[in-house]
C-alpha positions in Angstrom: 0.0 0.0 0.0 1.1 3.5 -0.7 1.5 5.6 2.4 -0.9 8.6 2.6 0.6 11.8 1.3 1.2 14.5 3.8 1.3 18.2 3.0 4.2 20.1 4.5 3.6 23.3 6.5 5.8 25.2 4.0 3.6 24.1 1.1 0.4 25.1 3.0 1.9 28.5 3.8 2.9 29.1 0.2 -0.5 28.1 -1.0 -2.1 30.4 1.5 0.0 33.3 0.4 -0.6 32.6 -3.2 -4.4 32.4 -2.7 -4.3 35.7 -0.7 -2.3 37.4 -3.3 -4.7 36.2 -6.0 -7.7 37.5 -4.0 -6.3 40.9 -3.3 -4.7 41.6 -6.7 -8.1 42.3 -8.4 -9.2 44.5 -5.5 -6.0 46.5 -5.8 -6.3 46.9 -9.5 -10.0 47.9 -9.1 -9.1 50.5 -6.4 -6.4 51.9 -8.5 -8.7 52.2 -11.5 -11.4 53.9 -9.4 -8.9 56.3 -7.9 -7.7 57.3 -11.4 -11.3 57.9 -12.5 -11.9 60.0 -9.4 -8.7 62.0 -10.1 -9.9 62.7 -13.6 -13.1 63.9 -12.2 -11.3 66.2 -9.8 -9.2 67.5 -12.7 -12.2 68.3 -14.8 -13.9 69.9 -11.9 -11.1 72.4 -11.2 -10.4 73.2 -14.8 -14.0 73.7 -15.9 -15.0 76.1 -13.2 -11.9 78.3 -13.9 -12.7 78.3 -17.6 -16.4 79.1 -17.1 -15.6 81.9 -14.8 -13.3 83.5 -17.4 -15.9 83.1 -20.1 -18.8 84.4 -18.0 -16.8 87.4 -16.7 -15.8 88.3 -20.2 -19.5 88.4 -21.1 -20.2 91.3 -18.7 -20.9 94.7 -20.3 -19.2 96.3 -17.4 -15.8 95.4 -16.1 -15.8 92.4 -13.8 -13.2 92.8 -11.0 -11.8 89.5 -9.8 -10.6 91.3 -6.7 -13.8 93.2 -5.8 -16.6 91.0 -7.1 -17.8 87.8 -5.4 -17.7 84.5 -7.2 -21.5 84.4 -6.8 -21.9 87.6 -8.7 -21.2 85.7 -11.9 -24.3 83.6 -11.2 -26.7 86.3 -10.2 -29.8 86.3 -12.4 -30.8 89.9 -12.1 -29.1 93.1 -13.3 -29.1 95.4 -10.2 -27.1 97.2 -7.6 -26.2 94.4 -5.1 -24.9 93.9 -1.6 -25.4 96.8 0.8 -22.2 96.0 2.6 -20.1 96.4 -0.6 -22.5 98.1 -3.1 -21.7 97.2 -6.7 -23.6 96.8 -9.9 -24.0 93.2 -10.9 -25.3 92.1 -14.4 -24.2 88.6 -15.6 -25.7 87.7 -19.0 -24.2 84.2 -18.9 -25.3 83.5 -15.3 -26.9 80.2 -16.4 -23.6 78.8 -17.5 -22.0 79.8 -14.2 -24.7 78.2 -12.1 -24.5 75.0 -14.2 -20.7 75.1 -13.6 -21.2 75.3 -9.9 -23.5 72.2 -10.0 -21.1 70.3 -12.2 -18.2 71.3 -9.9 -20.0 69.9 -6.9 -20.9 66.6 -8.6 -17.4 66.0 -9.8 -15.8 66.9 -6.5 -18.2 64.4 -4.8 -17.4 61.7 -7.3 -13.7 62.2 -6.9 -14.0 62.1 -3.1 -15.9 58.8 -3.3 -13.7 57.1 -5.9 -10.4 58.0 -4.4 -11.0 56.0 -1.3 -7.9 53.8 -1.8 -5.7 57.0 -1.4 -7.0 58.1 2.0 -6.1 55.3 4.3 -8.2 53.9 7.1 -9.3 55.6 10.3 -11.8 58.1 11.7 -9.9 61.1 10.5 -9.7 59.9 6.9 -13.4 59.0 6.9 -14.3 62.4 8.6 -12.3 64.3 6.0 -14.2 62.6 3.2 -17.6 63.2 4.8 -16.8 66.9 5.2 -15.6 67.2 1.6 -18.8 65.4 0.5 -20.9 67.9 2.3 -18.8 70.7 0.8 -19.5 69.3 -2.7 -23.2 69.5 -1.9 -22.6 73.2 -1.0 -21.5 73.8 -4.6 -24.6 72.2 -5.9 -26.7 74.3 -3.6 -25.1 77.6 -4.7 -25.6 76.6 -8.3 -29.3 75.8 -7.9 -30.0 78.8 -5.7 -28.2 82.0 -6.9 -27.5 84.7 -4.3 -30.2 87.1 -5.6 -32.8 84.4 -5.6 -32.5 83.2 -2.0 -29.6 84.8 -0.3 -29.9 82.8 2.9 -29.8 79.4 1.2 -27.0 80.6 -1.0 -24.9 81.7 2.0 -25.6 78.4 3.6 -24.0 76.7 0.6 -21.0 79.1 0.8 -20.5 78.2 4.4 -20.6 74.5 3.6 -17.9 75.1 0.9 -15.6 77.4 2.8 -16.4 76.3 6.3 -16.8 72.5 6.3 -14.9 72.1 3.1 -11.8 73.7 4.5 -12.2 71.8 7.7 -12.3 68.6 5.7 -9.1 69.7 3.9 -7.5 70.2 7.3 -8.5 66.7 8.4 -7.1 65.4 5.2 -3.7 66.7 6.4 -3.8 64.1 9.1 -4.6 61.1 6.8 -2.6 58.0 7.8 1.1 58.4 6.8 1.0 55.0 5.0 -1.7 56.3 2.6 -1.0 58.2 -0.6 -2.5 61.4 0.7 -0.8 60.9 4.0 2.5 61.0 2.3 1.7 64.5 1.1 0.7 65.7 4.6 2.9 68.9 4.6 1.4 70.1 1.3 -2.1 69.4 2.5 -1.6 71.2 5.9 -0.1 74.2 4.3 -3.0 74.5 1.9 -5.5 73.9 4.6 -4.0 76.6 6.8 -4.2 79.0 4.0 -7.8 78.1 3.2 -9.0 78.2 6.8 -7.4 81.6 7.4 -8.8 83.0 4.2 -12.3 81.8 5.0 -12.1 83.3 8.5 -11.0 86.6 7.1 -13.7 86.5 4.4 -16.6 85.8 6.7 -15.2 88.4 9.1 -14.9 91.0 6.3 -11.1 91.5 6.9 -9.6 92.4 3.5 -5.8 91.7 3.6 -5.3 93.9 0.5 -6.3 91.5 -2.3 -10.0 92.5 -2.3 -12.9 90.6 -0.9 -13.4 88.8 -4.2 -9.8 87.8 -4.2 -10.0 86.6 -0.6 -13.1 84.6 -1.3 -11.3 82.8 -4.2 -8.5 81.8 -1.9 -11.0 80.5 0.6 -13.1 78.6 -1.9 -10.6 77.4 -4.5 -7.6 76.3 -2.4 -9.4 73.0 -2.3 -9.3 72.9 -6.1 -5.6 73.5 -6.0 -5.3 70.6 -3.6 -7.4 68.2 -5.7 -5.2 69.0 -8.7 -2.0 68.1 -6.7 -3.7 64.9 -5.4 -4.8 64.0 -8.9 -1.2 64.4 -10.1 -0.1 62.2 -7.2 -2.6 59.6 -8.1 -1.4 59.7 -11.7 2.1 58.9 -10.4 0.8 56.7 -7.6 1.9 53.3 -8.8 5.5 54.4 -9.4 6.1 57.0 -6.6 3.4 56.5 -4.0 1.9 53.0 -3.7 -1.8 53.1 -2.9 -3.4 51.3 -0.1 -6.1 48.7 -0.7 -9.3 50.3 0.6 -10.4 52.9 3.0 -14.1 52.3 3.2 -13.9 51.6 6.9 
């Protein structure tokens, strides 16, 4: 009779490792693909809103001052003197394009935040950052659907979600786990977050540092866009320079 075959511990260990690698490889590829799609969404979000602002501002019959006029002025639907605190004449013929851009911006920021989960790492801070940025993205949708001269209170709420919770989310992103892609770029994130939070505080407090309230608002609102561009680039280089983690859904 043949003696029963026995499997050596080394063989079982090798088989286990191989099986584990086979199971995790598709997940890693899927996470990487999703992150790249999210990065592309972020890239489009940041570029399109800049381009649309340039086009809509160029459509004004009067001169649109990027330093003195608010971002929201580009989306106002009526031609009138506006804002008793800083009275200015606002008339934006292409306001529909601007408001649509706000909505698209929010949707793409939301999609990017959800799809780049593999880049954030695990933990409460990473999850909290993504939740705050998701709410901030909703703020962009709100300001696009409700222009300032249609319902100022709702519009201001949207602005506070963008510049308040959004920048708080950016600050939290600065404390993402160091073994994650975004965590490896902590110093860049924290520097941008500090700039954005300070600008938001100064804007809501009406403290002009010399760049105009419109310029200050852009620093407060669009530093996050600069950050997503940097992170999108990092994701593009991720496989070579910054290996991505598997998943951060927890």
